[in-house]
C-alpha positions as CSV (number, residue, x, y, z in Angstrom):
1,M,244.6,131.2,238.7
2,S,241.5,131.8,236.4
3,H,240.0,135.1,235.6
4,A,239.2,137.4,238.7
5,V,236.1,136.7,240.9
6,R,234.1,139.9,241.3
7,I,233.2,141.1,244.7
8,G,230.8,144.1,245.0
9,I,231.1,145.7,248.5
10,L,227.8,147.5,249.3
11,G,228.5,150.7,251.4
12,D,230.2,154.1,251.4
13,F,234.1,153.8,251.6
14,N,235.8,155.8,254.0
15,P,239.6,155.9,254.4
16,E,239.5,156.6,258.0
17,F,237.5,153.4,258.8
18,P,240.0,150.5,259.7
19,S,237.1,147.9,259.1
20,H,236.9,149.2,255.4
21,H,240.6,148.6,254.9
22,A,240.2,145.3,256.7
23,T,237.5,144.1,254.2
24,N,239.6,144.8,251.4
25,D,242.5,143.1,252.7
26,A,240.6,140.2,254.0
27,L,238.8,139.5,250.3
28,H,242.5,139.4,248.6
29,N,243.9,137.3,251.6
30,G,241.1,134.7,251.4
31,A,241.4,134.6,247.8
32,R,245.1,133.9,247.8
33,Q,244.5,131.2,250.2
34,L,242.1,129.6,247.7
35,N,244.4,130.3,244.8
36,L,242.0,132.7,243.3
37,K,242.1,136.2,241.9
38,V,239.6,138.6,243.2
39,E,238.7,142.2,242.2
40,S,236.6,143.9,244.7
41,Q,234.9,147.3,244.2
42,W,232.8,149.5,246.6
43,I,229.4,150.5,245.6
44,P,228.2,153.6,247.1
45,T,224.7,153.3,248.4
46,P,223.2,156.0,246.7
47,S,224.1,154.4,243.3
48,L,222.1,151.3,244.5
49,A,219.0,153.2,244.8
50,A,219.3,154.7,241.1
51,P,217.4,152.8,238.3
52,T,220.8,151.2,237.0
53,G,221.2,149.8,240.4
54,E,220.3,146.3,239.8
55,K,222.5,146.2,236.4
56,I,225.5,147.4,238.5
57,L,225.0,144.4,241.1
58,E,224.5,141.8,238.3
59,S,227.9,142.5,237.2
60,F,229.4,140.8,240.3
61,N,229.8,137.2,241.5
62,G,229.3,138.0,245.2
63,L,228.0,140.8,247.3
64,L,229.2,142.0,250.8
65,A,227.4,144.4,252.8
66,S,229.9,146.5,254.7
67,P,230.1,148.1,258.2
68,G,229.8,151.7,258.2
69,S,226.3,152.6,259.1
70,P,224.3,154.9,258.9
71,Y,224.9,154.8,255.2
72,K,224.7,157.6,252.7
73,S,221.5,156.1,251.4
74,F,219.3,153.8,253.8
75,D,217.1,152.8,250.6
76,G,220.2,152.2,248.5
77,M,221.5,149.6,251.2
78,L,218.2,148.0,251.5
79,K,218.0,147.5,247.6
80,G,221.5,145.9,247.4
81,I,220.4,143.4,250.1
82,E,217.0,142.8,248.8
83,F,218.6,141.9,245.3
84,A,221.1,139.3,247.1
85,R,218.1,137.9,248.7
86,R,215.5,137.7,245.8
87,R,217.8,136.7,243.1
88,D,220.2,134.3,245.2
89,W,223.4,135.9,244.9
90,P,226.1,134.9,247.3
91,F,225.8,137.3,250.1
92,L,227.7,138.2,253.2
93,G,226.7,141.1,255.6
94,T,228.8,142.2,258.6
95,C,228.0,144.8,261.5
96,G,226.1,147.1,259.6
97,G,225.5,144.6,256.8
98,F,224.0,142.5,259.4
99,Q,221.8,145.0,260.8
100,Y,220.5,146.2,257.7
101,A,219.8,142.5,256.3
102,L,217.3,142.3,259.3
103,I,215.5,145.5,258.5
104,E,215.3,144.4,255.0
105,F,213.7,141.2,256.0
106,A,211.2,143.1,258.3
107,R,210.2,145.6,255.7
108,N,210.3,143.6,252.5
109,V,209.6,140.1,253.6
110,L,207.3,140.7,256.6
111,G,205.7,143.9,255.5
112,I,206.7,146.2,258.6
113,A,207.1,149.3,256.6
114,D,208.6,151.4,258.9
115,A,211.1,148.8,260.5
116,D,214.3,150.6,261.3
117,S,217.5,151.1,263.5
118,A,217.5,153.3,266.5
119,E,220.6,154.8,264.8
120,N,218.7,156.7,262.3
121,N,216.4,158.5,264.6
122,S,213.6,158.1,262.1
123,G,210.7,158.1,265.1
124,S,209.9,154.7,263.7
125,R,207.6,152.3,266.1
126,N,209.3,149.4,264.8
127,I,212.9,149.7,266.0
128,V,214.2,146.3,265.0
129,I,217.9,147.4,265.9
130,Y,218.5,149.3,269.1
131,P,221.7,150.1,271.1
132,V,223.9,147.5,272.7
133,A,222.6,146.6,275.9
134,C,225.5,145.4,277.7
135,A,229.0,146.8,277.2
136,V,231.9,144.4,277.1
137,T,234.4,144.7,279.5
138,G,238.2,145.8,278.8
139,R,237.1,147.8,275.8
140,M,239.5,150.7,274.5
141,G,238.6,154.0,275.6
142,G,235.8,155.7,273.3
143,A,235.1,152.4,271.5
144,P,231.8,151.1,270.9
145,K,230.0,149.2,273.7
146,L,230.5,146.0,271.8
147,S,233.9,146.1,270.5
148,G,237.0,144.0,270.6
149,K,237.5,140.2,270.7
150,V,234.5,138.8,272.4
151,P,234.6,135.2,273.6
152,E,231.9,132.5,274.0
153,I,230.0,133.0,270.6
154,R,227.7,129.9,270.3
155,L,227.5,128.3,267.0
156,C,224.2,126.4,266.0
157,P,225.2,122.9,265.5
158,G,224.7,121.6,262.0
159,S,224.3,125.2,260.7
160,R,226.3,126.1,257.5
161,L,228.1,129.0,259.4
162,Q,229.4,126.2,262.0
163,S,230.7,123.8,259.1
164,F,233.0,126.7,258.1
165,Y,234.9,126.8,261.5
166,G,234.7,122.7,261.8
167,E,232.0,120.4,262.9
168,D,233.5,120.1,266.5
169,K,233.8,123.8,266.9
170,E,230.8,125.0,268.6
171,I,231.9,128.2,270.8
172,V,234.4,130.6,269.2
173,T,235.9,134.2,269.7
174,E,235.1,136.7,267.3
175,E,235.8,140.7,266.9
176,F,233.2,143.5,266.8
177,F,232.9,147.1,266.7
178,C,229.2,148.0,266.9
179,N,227.0,150.3,268.9
180,F,223.8,148.5,267.7
181,E,222.4,145.0,268.0
182,V,219.0,143.1,267.4
183,N,216.1,144.3,269.5
184,P,215.1,140.8,271.1
185,E,211.4,141.7,270.7
186,Y,211.9,141.4,266.8
187,E,213.9,138.2,267.0
188,Y,210.8,136.7,265.3
189,C,211.5,138.7,262.0
190,A,214.6,136.8,261.2
191,M,212.6,133.3,262.0
192,E,209.5,134.4,260.0
193,A,211.7,135.6,257.1
194,G,213.2,132.2,256.8
195,F,216.8,133.4,258.2
196,P,217.4,131.2,261.3
197,V,219.5,132.5,264.1
198,V,223.0,130.5,264.0
199,A,225.2,132.2,266.5
200,R,224.5,133.8,269.8
201,G,226.5,135.8,272.6
202,A,227.1,134.5,276.0
203,Q,223.5,136.2,277.2
204,G,221.7,134.7,274.3
205,E,222.1,137.9,272.1
206,I,221.9,137.2,268.2
207,R,225.1,137.3,266.4
208,A,224.4,135.6,263.0
209,L,221.8,134.7,260.6
210,E,221.7,132.5,257.7
211,S,219.5,131.1,254.9
212,P,219.3,127.5,254.6
213,T,217.8,128.0,251.1
214,H,220.1,130.2,249.4
215,R,223.5,129.3,247.9
216,F,225.2,131.6,250.4
217,F,223.4,134.0,252.4
218,I,225.1,134.9,255.8
219,A,225.0,137.8,258.1
220,T,227.2,138.4,261.2
221,L,227.1,141.4,263.8
222,F,230.7,140.3,264.3
223,Q,233.3,141.5,261.6
224,P,235.3,138.5,260.5
225,Q,237.5,140.9,258.4
226,L,238.9,142.3,261.6
227,S,240.5,139.1,262.8
228,S,241.2,137.7,258.9
229,T,245.0,137.9,258.3
230,E,247.1,136.9,255.4
231,K,248.5,133.8,257.0
232,N,245.1,133.0,258.8
233,P,242.1,134.0,256.6
234,H,238.7,134.0,258.5
235,P,237.0,130.8,257.8
236,V,233.9,132.8,256.8
237,I,235.6,135.2,254.5
238,L,237.2,132.1,252.8
239,A,233.7,130.5,252.6
240,F,232.3,133.5,251.0
241,V,234.9,133.9,248.4
242,Q,234.6,130.4,247.5
243,A,230.8,130.6,247.1
244,A,231.3,133.7,244.7
245,A,233.9,131.9,242.7
246,D,231.6,128.9,242.4
247,W,228.7,131.0,241.4
248,D,230.8,132.7,238.7
249,R,231.8,129.3,237.2
250,K,228.0,128.3,237.4
251,S,226.7,131.6,235.9
252,S,229.2,131.5,233.3
253,A,228.4,128.0,232.2
254,T,224.5,128.0,232.2
255,A,223.7,131.7,232.7
256,C,221.3,130.6,235.1
257,W,221.3,133.9,236.9
258,N,218.6,135.1,234.4
259,N,216.3,132.7,236.1
260,G,216.0,134.3,239.5
261,F,215.5,132.3,242.9
262,S,214.8,128.5,242.6
263,P,214.7,126.7,246.0
264,E,214.6,123.3,244.2
265,R,218.1,123.6,243.4
266,H,219.4,124.1,247.0
267,R,220.5,121.3,249.4
268,D,221.0,122.6,252.6
269,T,217.7,123.0,254.3
270,E,217.5,119.4,255.8
271,K,221.0,120.0,257.4
272,I,220.3,123.1,259.2
273,S,216.9,121.7,260.5
274,N,218.8,118.9,262.4
275,C,220.3,121.3,264.8
276,S,216.7,123.2,265.9
277,L,216.0,125.4,263.0
278,F,215.4,128.7,265.0
279,F,218.4,128.0,267.7
280,P,216.3,129.6,270.6
281,L,217.5,130.9,273.6
282,S,216.9,127.5,275.4
283,S,218.8,125.4,273.0
284,P,221.4,123.2,274.7
285,L,224.7,123.4,273.3
């Protein structure tokens, strides 16, 4: 094994949250599968809002925006996601990380200054994240409305996300633990910001976004870490850890992390355009 790949986990670690332990375990299990060593470190959201926040983020090879909203610092989480988007750092956001990614796009790309989640009770007129509309059947008592293993998650053919599962895989089952999802009235925010929808639920609900122009920028409402095991690491976790390792090697060799975002060096735009860029509700499987 080479030196450790450093993964920064954006979020406020809570030992009572199973998803937080699952996040740590999934990263290390994925690394072992890839014959890599990973050092993961939780980065409290208030530290991301501090003047030194960007320097902290630069010390990592990949960034994972964790579940666990509302976060201690709303602004800190947005700054962490903005850093990954603007500087083209390998990024994976799950559950709350997915939700805050869309809020970040709406605010900082589209200029919707008060874009927010209903969870924060801010009084905003632009609630891009709102309560789950349809509860899943058979969930455990007291669990979120969208929780447990949910079948019929449709992947966008030709997307990077689909490639992690295998080109012949278009419908998958994923594990959720969420009370909030994308308000469909604000679906356009993802599209206009350049982050097409690449997975939908059985009723057309948005379940994942990705960027075709970043080296790795994927956000999922489901939590791949919950179904990732030592013997069977989740394909999204494997892909993220590999992307961080690739970035570590490239940045170490060329120090190109100082150069910021450069769309010319990316190669995936054409690939995703072949599957219908925005994967609209009417897209056939």
